[in-house]
Every structure is written in C-alpha cells, then in structure tokens.
N, C-alpha and C positions, 0 to 999 in steps of 0.2 A: 315774191322772192323769199326763199327760205334761208335763214342764217343759222348755222350750227355753231354754238359756242362751246368750246371744249375746255376752257379755263376760265376761272373767275377773274374779272377785271379788277385792277386796284381801285379801291373805293367802293366796289360793289358788294363786298363780303359783309353780310349782316347776320347776326344771330337770328335763328328762326323765331325767337321770342320777340324780335323787333318787328316782325312782318305780320300783316293781317290783311284779309280781303278789304278792299275799299268799299265804302257804302254803296250798295246797289249793283256792284259788278257781277254778282251771281245771277242777276236777271237782265240779260242783254237787251230785252225788249221792254224794259220797264214793266208796267202792269199788263202788257200784252203777253209776257213770257208764259210759256207752257212748260210743264215738267213731263218730259217723254224722252227715254233713252232707247226707244225701239227704232226700227228702220223707218217708221212713220213720223219720226221726230220733226221733220220739216213740213208736214202736211196738216198741221193744226191751225184752226182759226185763232185769232187773238183771244186770250182767256177772259179779257174784259169786254169782249163784244157783246152788245145787246142780243138776247136770244131772238128777238124779232127779226134780226137780220141774218140769222144762221141759214135760213132757207136760200138766201141769195148766194151765200158762200158755197153751198153744195151745188147749186145750179152752175155757178162758175167752175167748180171742180169737175162737173160732168163734161163740160165743153173742153176743159183742159186735158182730160184723159181720153176723150172719144176720138177715134180715127175719123178723119175727113175722107170723103170718096170723090171719085171723078163724077162730074156732071154730064148728062142729067142722071138722077138717081131717084129711087123711091123714098130715100131718107131725106125728105125736104128739110132744109135748114142745116144740113150737114154735108152738102155737096158743093163742089167748086174747087176741089183740090187741084193744084197746079195752075197752068200747064206744066211747069217745071217746079221742082221742090227738093227740099232736103229731108223732110220727115212728114208723116201723116198725122201726127198729133203732137202737142206740146210735150207730153210725158215721154215721148220717144227719146228726147234729148235730156229732159229734166225728170228722170225717173225718181218717183216718190218726192218730187219737188227739190231734188238735190242737184248737185253739180255733175257734169259729165267727166269724161276722162279722155286723154289723147289715146289713140289706138296704138296697138303694137305694130311693129313693122309688118306690112302686108295685110293688116286687118282693114275692114271697112270702117269708115268714119261714121259711127252711129251717134255720137254726142258731141262732135266737133265739126266745124265748117270752116271754109276758107273765104275770106274777104279779098276782093280784087280791086286794085286801083292802079292808075298810071300817073306820071308826074303832071302836076297842074291841080286845079280846083274847079269844082262845078259852079254853076251860076249862083247857087245858094252858098257857096264858100266851103262846101264839103269836099270830100275825096272825089276825084274824077274817075268814073267807072270805065272799065275795059269796054271798048266799043262793041265787041261781039258777045261778051258774056256778062256784062253788067257789073254790079257791085259785089255780087256773091255768087260763087259757083254752086249750081244745083245739079247734083249728080243723078237725079231721078226725074221721070217725066210720065205723064199719062199716055194712054194709047195714041199711036200715030203722031207723037211729038218726040223728036230726038232729045235725049238727055245731053247735058252740056259737056260732061266729061267725068272721069273717075279720079278722085283725089287719092294720093298715096303719100306715105311718109316712110323714110328710112332714117336710121339713127347711126351716128358715129360716136364712139366712146372717147370721152375727153378725160384724161387723168391728171392728177397733180397732188400737191401736198399742202396742207395748212401751214401756218407759220410755226406750229409746234411739232411739225413733222408727220402728223397723222395723214394717211392717204385718203383721197376721195376719188370717186368716179362719177362722171356726169354723162348724160346722153344728149347730143346735139342733133336736133331734127333737121332733115332736109325735106322739103315739100315739092311735089311734082303733080302734074295732072296728065293722065293718060286718056287715050280715046277721045280727044277733043272733037266735039260735034260740029264746030263751025269755024274751023281753021285755027291757025296758031293764035296764041295770046299776043296782045299788042306789045310792041317793043318797050322795054323798060317796066313791064308789069310788076307790081309789088304784091306779094302774097302774104296775108296776115291771118294766121290760124286763130280761131276763137273757140275755146271750150265753153260748153253751156254752164253758166254759173247757177249756184243755188238760188232759190226763189224767196227765201224768208226775209222779212223786214223791209220790203221795198216801199210800202206805204209810210213807214217810219222815216226812211231816208228822204222821201219826197216831202215830208213835213218839217224837215230842218229849215229854218229861215235862211233865205238866200244871203242875207247880209252876214249871217254867222259864217257861212262857208267862205264868202269873199274876204272876210277879215283875216283868214289864214293864208290867202293867196300872196305869193311873193315871186312873181315870174322872173324877175331880174336879180333875185337873191340880194336885195338891198341891205338886209340885216347881216349878211356874211356868214350865215350858219351852214352854207352848202346845200340848203334845201330851197328848191325853186319851183314850188307847186303853182300851176296856172290853171285858171278855169277855162273850160271849153264852152264855146257858144255855137252849138249846131243849129241848123235850120229846123224850126218847129212847124210841122205841117198843120198843126191845130190853129196857129196864129198867123202863119205866113211870115214870121219874123224869126230872128235868132233868139235863143233863150239859153239859160245856164244848163249845161248838160250834167246829168247825175248818173245815168244808167248805161250799161254796156261797158266792155273792157276799156273803151277809150272815151267814156262820157259822151257818147254820140246821140243819146236820147234825153229829151228834157224832163219827161214825166213817165208815170206808170202807163198811162194810156198810150202815149207815143211809143213806149217799148213794146207793149202788147201788140198794137197794130202794125208796127214795123216788123215784128217776128211773124205775125200772121201772113204778111205779104212775102217777106224774104225767105222764110223757112217752109211755108206751106203753100204759097201762091194764092192766098185768099185776100180778095179785095175788101176794103172797108171804107168808112167815110173819109179817113185821112189819106188813104191810098186807093183811089177808085179805079186804077188801071192795072192790068196784069203786068208783070215784070218780063216784058218780051223785047229784048234789044232788036234793032232794025234787021239784023241778019237772020233772025229766027222767025221765018214766015209761018211755019207750022204752029209755033206757039201762039202767034197773033191770030191765027185762023181757028184756034180750038174753041169748042163750045164751052161757054162759061155757065156758072150757076146763076142764081138770082143775084142782081146787082144792087148793092154790094153783097158779095158772097157771105161775109160775116156781118150780120145785121147789127143795128144799134143795140138791140137787146142782148145779142150774143156778146158783143164787145163790152158792154156795161157789166155783164155778169163776170166776164173773165178778168176785167180790170179790178173789180171789187175783190174777187177771189185772190188775185195776185197781191193786192195792196194789204190785205189783212192776214196773210200767212205769217204766223208768229215765230220768232226765234225761240228755240228751246233753252231752258236753264243751263247755265254752265255747270260743269261737274268738277268736283275735287278743287273747289276754289281756295280752300284752306289747307291744301296739301303743302307741306314745306317746300317741296321741290318745285311745285307750281308758283308759289310765292317768290321763291328765289329767281325763277325764270322771269317773273314780271319785273323784278328789280333790274335784271340784266337787260331786259327789253327797254327800260327807261335809260339805263346807263349808256347803252349803245346808240341812243338817239332814234330808236325805231318809232317812238311815239310822235316824232316831229312830222312824219308823214301819215302814220297809222294812228291818227288822233283817237284816243280810247273812247271818249264819251261825248255825247251831244244832248241838248234838250230840244225836243220837238216844239214847234209853235202851235198856233191855233188853226192854221189853214191845212186841213187834212181831209182825206176822203171820208173819214168817219171819226166821230168824237173819241172813240177808243184810242186813237193814235195821237191825240193832242196832249201836250204838256207832259211828255214822257222822258225820263232819263234813260237814254239808250247807250249801248256799248258796241258800236259797229267797227271800231278800229280802222277808220278811213277818214281822209280829209276831203274826199270827193273832187280832188283836183288831179291834173295830169302831171307826171314826172318823167323826165327823160332818163330812161334806164340804160341808154347806150344801144348801139346797133345790134348787139348780139341778143338783147332782150326786148327789142321793139315789137 
C-alpha cells in the first residue's frame, strides 16, 4: 500500500541538520549488499559470498533463465514443461530477477497470475482449490492438452480527494476468465491476483530467527495499537507438517526451497521431490494422460542449484540515503506508524543456506506477518 503524504504532521517537522542516516541502513543486505544501479541491480550474488561457490550461483542462474520445453525432447534435463503452465521460465515473470507488473486492460498477463479457491479449507488447512481448475489458473498448455482459460482484467477509475482537498485517481481492477476449458468455475470461487515479486534477499529473510518474528505477532491486538499482525502456518511438504510462512504474498511458503519447488509446479508444471505429481484436476483427462519428462522433471541437482541461486541474490545498496528529502520522508514514515508493520531492520541468525547470510543487519521493511487490509485490498 502506498501512502502519499502531502503535509507535514505536527511533531514531524525537524531541521534537516537533526536528521542523518541510521547506521547500516545504506546497506539493506548487510555485508551481502552490492553497489549496482543498472537494470541488473537485482541479479548479483551476495558480495561476501565465497568465490568457491560462485559456480553454483551461475548454474542456478542458468536454470532460472532457461526455457523449459515439452517432453520428450533432445534437451535432456530441461524437458517436462506442463502439461498446463503460466510461463516457460522463471525469468519470464521475474525479468532481471525483478518484480512483475499488472497488465493494462486487455493485455496478456505475462508476470501476474490468478490463484483460485472456494470457501472451506483443504486437508492440510490451506485454501480449498477449485475442483475443475485447481489452486492456480494456467492459461497455457503443451500440444494436445487444453489450456484452462484466458485471464483478463479491466479497470474502473475511482476518484476522490485527500483531507487537504488535493484530488486523486485510482484504478480498481476487475478480474475475469474467458474461454474456460473445463466448464464454469465453482460457485463462490475467489480470485486472488499475484504479481511476481522481486527475488532479492530471500535467503536473508529465511535466516531471521523464528522467535524474533513471532515476538512481533499480535493477532488479537492486545496492545491496542491498531496493528494485528499474525503468523501464517502453511503446510510444509518438506516436513509433512505446518511451519511458519515467510514467502509469497500471503506467507504461504515456509522456506526458499518450498517457494522454488512450489513455483516450478504451479507456474511451469514441473514435478520435483516435494511435488512429485503433475497438477491435473480430475476433470482434465488430457492433462493426466500427457507424456511427462524424467520423474521428477526438476532433479535434485537442478532444484539445489536454483534454491542456492535464489537464496544468495543480493539486495543493492540504497541510493541518496543522506538526501534531506529522503530523511524527512523516513521521519514521516515513523510518525505515521508505518514501521509498526514494515519493520525496518532485523538481524539474521546462524541458521542459513550459506555462512555469507548469517549475523547480518538487514533492512527489508517487513514483519513477515499477515495483516487484514480490508476486502478491497485482499
């Protein structure tokens, strides 16, 4: 959520001479931080990573960028796409390891997808999938397999005025699905759009001690500050039990490996150790009958390389941290209470995928908790 502040609040006004960058805030990733303001700023390995592991990083990068193809194919180790899918590669949605964007009205969704659910919960306690289309709409399919449908978005302009009279204009999206391949969506289906997030710093977030995250949880707002962050405990396919969620727009993945393997299946239709079966709901017989690649299609070696690559992508250094306007904005950020949810900094622990990520002062501006933002922002 973006807040536009058009007037200084009482008590927030400070002389620029009173303001200064906080120790360490210029380096969001601690010692992993890289200095890069080009379009490749999100594509660098941690600056303190041991050179001996750089090869693993670049192997993972190659799998991240490479297109997967339909099986069987001569490109052994890179086939198994689908049967239904959203993209052929990770970089389709995470271009240069950055975030995607919602499409314009009538455009194809190239870096955004639609999650589907119906009222109720699954056996694992998660969202209940649409019986004909599963948990995620996949608009593409391999040969001889029907695609699930074509997602579309239209926008309605919503206008209004701030308290000081300044006008604003917002776009309210409405999502629909055309050319449904397997009949209508279930009654009461809920559609949740998900824009591909940036990839940086995930290994650092995974290294924040769980106890530190839970110390900020206050689901019933017992302290009365109006903030009721709650942890999410999704099913963890690696352990067969629930675990603290950290990744995904609704904290529905426990760790980096779970996020990677979940995306391999959901976005590209690639099976892995955690997800050994193709995503073919009962009504999709052609999907179930399609020829698969090697099982699992994403081998342990491929997954390990992609997980390592994802975990050690480094945050770039902040720019203009000592600019008076930036510093004044930080003061307003605190005055408005933004930091109550967007916790500025954390210290990583000793449990990390690589020693480069341990004991780092990082600045991700998140509490890794869920907050009820109301029906219009859910």
